[in-house]
MINUNU-141457 format. One record per residue (C-alpha): residue number from 1; x, y, z. Coordinates in steps of 0.001 Angstrom, whole numbers, plus 500000, padded with zeros to 6 digits. Example, Ala and Ser with C-alpha at 12.3 -4.5 7.8 and 13.67 -1.06 7.14 Angstrom:
% MINUNU-141457
+------+--------+--------+--------+
| semi |     xx |     yy |     zz |
+------+--------+--------+--------+
|    1 | 512300 | 495500 | 507800 |
|    2 | 513670 | 498940 | 507140 |
+------+--------+--------+--------+
***
This chain:
% MINUNU-141457
+------+--------+--------+--------+
| semi |     xx |     yy |     zz |
+------+--------+--------+--------+
|    1 | 591302 | 708495 | 547434 |
|    2 | 594265 | 709472 | 549575 |
|    3 | 594902 | 713069 | 550616 |
|    4 | 598576 | 713998 | 550741 |
|    5 | 599953 | 716910 | 552749 |
|    6 | 602039 | 718595 | 550024 |
|    7 | 603968 | 720651 | 552583 |
|    8 | 605638 | 717437 | 553748 |
|    9 | 606819 | 716735 | 550203 |
|   10 | 608394 | 720104 | 549346 |
|   11 | 611992 | 721011 | 550137 |
|   12 | 612978 | 724658 | 550376 |
|   13 | 616596 | 725702 | 550201 |
|   14 | 618021 | 727906 | 552913 |
|   15 | 617406 | 731610 | 552230 |
|   16 | 616201 | 730967 | 548666 |
|   17 | 612828 | 732512 | 549539 |
|   18 | 614573 | 735839 | 550234 |
|   19 | 616047 | 736109 | 546754 |
|   20 | 619547 | 734978 | 547728 |
|   21 | 621765 | 733230 | 545207 |
|   22 | 621128 | 729482 | 545232 |
|   23 | 624242 | 727303 | 545389 |
|   24 | 623877 | 724442 | 542869 |
|   25 | 625557 | 722136 | 545378 |
|   26 | 622771 | 722903 | 547873 |
|   27 | 620319 | 721780 | 545189 |
|   28 | 622304 | 718563 | 544686 |
|   29 | 622320 | 717856 | 548434 |
|   30 | 618553 | 718477 | 548706 |
|   31 | 617708 | 715789 | 546134 |
|   32 | 616074 | 712679 | 547555 |
|   33 | 614807 | 709506 | 545882 |
|   34 | 611343 | 711130 | 545990 |
|   35 | 612396 | 714307 | 544149 |
|   36 | 610278 | 714746 | 541016 |
|   37 | 610800 | 718402 | 540137 |
|   38 | 613256 | 721238 | 540708 |
|   39 | 611740 | 724695 | 540238 |
|   40 | 613581 | 727993 | 540536 |
|   41 | 613039 | 731627 | 539600 |
|   42 | 615628 | 732738 | 537011 |
|   43 | 615842 | 736421 | 537983 |
|   44 | 614426 | 738055 | 541080 |
|   45 | 612665 | 741279 | 540128 |
|   46 | 612967 | 742772 | 543627 |
|   47 | 616640 | 742248 | 544487 |
|   48 | 618108 | 741424 | 541059 |
|   49 | 619526 | 737995 | 541829 |
|   50 | 620149 | 735908 | 538704 |
|   51 | 620189 | 732222 | 539520 |
|   52 | 622642 | 729756 | 537936 |
|   53 | 619896 | 727845 | 536153 |
|   54 | 622166 | 726172 | 533593 |
|   55 | 624121 | 724491 | 536391 |
|   56 | 620959 | 723578 | 538292 |
|   57 | 619365 | 722218 | 535111 |
|   58 | 622466 | 720060 | 534572 |
|   59 | 622087 | 718623 | 538078 |
|   60 | 618420 | 717887 | 537418 |
|   61 | 619285 | 716143 | 534163 |
|   62 | 622020 | 714056 | 535843 |
|   63 | 619425 | 712791 | 538321 |
|   64 | 616574 | 712340 | 535830 |
|   65 | 614520 | 715050 | 537528 |
|   66 | 612239 | 717452 | 535660 |
|   67 | 613373 | 721078 | 535765 |
|   68 | 611253 | 724236 | 535699 |
|   69 | 612285 | 727873 | 535811 |
|   70 | 610154 | 730986 | 536057 |
|   71 | 611930 | 733382 | 533695 |
|   72 | 609107 | 735913 | 533339 |
|   73 | 611175 | 738679 | 534958 |
|   74 | 614203 | 737862 | 532776 |
|   75 | 612778 | 738349 | 529304 |
|   76 | 613822 | 741671 | 527809 |
|   77 | 616283 | 742409 | 530609 |
|   78 | 618952 | 739694 | 530351 |
|   79 | 619756 | 736997 | 527748 |
|   80 | 617075 | 734326 | 527977 |
|   81 | 617613 | 732059 | 524987 |
|   82 | 616505 | 728710 | 526369 |
|   83 | 618743 | 726680 | 524071 |
|   84 | 621771 | 728618 | 525361 |
|   85 | 620754 | 728546 | 529019 |
|   86 | 620530 | 724755 | 529073 |
|   87 | 623051 | 723853 | 526354 |
|   88 | 625631 | 722766 | 528942 |
|   89 | 623175 | 720202 | 530268 |
+------+--------+--------+--------+
***
């Protein structure tokens, strides 16, 4: 059994941890041949940032990468119909 240091396999986008708006092009540039998953919070409950998940999902689809979003803070506050959020993918 091999132990892998997960911290070496995770890419964080600049300032995304602070709740800033994520530029989809930054996501595109961060993709490597090893990228398996893109995960992003839809709406930040502390600062109110709403991420462009439809555009980021489209980038993930173009590269064959699985996409995950945490939309728990979105439901009941902003439109969160999944089929509409990813329909442009």
